[in-house]
C-alpha positions in Angstrom: -26.6 122.9 26.9 -26.2 121.9 23.3 -23.2 120.4 21.7 -21.8 122.5 19.0 -20.0 121.3 15.9 -18.3 123.7 13.5 -21.5 124.7 11.7 -24.5 123.3 13.6 -25.9 123.1 17.0 -27.2 119.7 18.1 -29.8 119.5 20.9 -28.8 117.5 24.0 -31.4 114.9 23.5 -29.8 113.9 20.2 -26.2 113.7 21.6 -25.4 110.2 22.7 -24.9 109.8 26.5 -22.6 107.4 28.2 -25.0 105.8 30.6 -22.1 104.4 32.7 -21.1 107.9 33.7 -24.6 108.9 35.0 -25.6 108.8 38.6 -28.6 106.8 39.8 -30.6 110.0 40.1 -29.6 111.1 36.5 -30.6 107.7 35.2 -33.9 107.9 37.1 -34.6 111.3 35.6 -33.8 110.0 32.1 -36.1 107.0 32.6 -38.9 109.2 34.0 -38.6 111.5 31.0 -38.9 108.6 28.6 -41.8 107.2 30.6 -43.6 110.6 30.6 -43.1 111.0 26.8 -44.4 107.5 26.3 -47.4 108.1 28.4 -48.1 111.4 26.6 -47.9 109.6 23.3 -50.3 106.9 24.6 -52.7 109.6 25.8 -52.6 111.4 22.5 -53.1 108.0 20.7 -56.1 107.2 22.9 -57.6 110.6 22.4 -57.2 110.3 18.6 -58.9 106.9 18.7 -61.8 108.4 20.6 -62.1 111.1 18.1 -62.1 108.6 15.2 -64.7 106.5 17.0 -66.9 109.6 17.6 -66.5 110.6 13.9 -67.5 107.1 12.8 -70.5 107.2 15.1 -71.6 110.6 13.9 -71.3 109.4 10.3 -73.4 106.3 11.1 -76.0 108.4 12.8 -76.1 110.8 9.8 -76.6 107.8 7.5 -79.3 106.4 9.7 -81.1 109.7 9.9 -81.0 110.1 6.1 -82.3 106.5 5.6 -85.1 107.1 8.2 -86.2 110.3 6.3 -86.2 108.3 3.0 -88.2 105.5 4.7 -90.8 107.9 6.1 -91.2 109.5 2.6 -91.6 106.0 1.0 -94.2 105.0 3.7 -96.1 108.2 3.0 -96.0 107.7 -0.7 -97.1 104.1 -0.3 -99.9 105.1 2.0 -101.1 107.7 -0.6 -101.1 105.0 -3.3 -103.0 102.6 -1.1 -105.6 105.2 -0.4 -105.9 105.9 -4.1 -106.1 102.1 -4.8 -108.8 101.6 -2.2 -110.8 104.6 -3.6 -110.5 103.2 -7.2 -111.5 99.7 -6.0 -114.6 101.1 -4.2 -115.6 103.1 -7.3 -115.4 100.0 -9.4 -117.4 98.1 -6.8 -120.1 100.8 -6.8 -120.3 100.7 -10.6 -120.7 96.8 -10.5 -123.4 97.1 -7.9 -125.2 99.7 -10.1 -124.8 97.4 -13.1 -126.2 94.5 -11.0 -123.1 92.3 -11.4 -121.5 92.6 -7.9 -119.6 89.3 -7.3 -119.7 89.9 -3.6 -123.3 89.3 -2.3 
């Protein structure tokens, strides 16, 4: 059911239709087809938005996880430096005590 010109075939959905010549049933079928295409487009749009939101959430989670790993490493490094600082401080205090000049009685 395609209209044919001298060189090309044009699909029916492109050929203009005289709406005044259609029956109520034909008009209803046309409107239902338009409604269904519109709903399908809306559904596809909504699914695409969900996928985009999910991708953004995954990206945020990935960034969060990387930052948490970095924070854990920094905390471990800081803890190691604090242990070294405490050890050095205690060694200096022991030496002061041995020298008899401990400022903390």
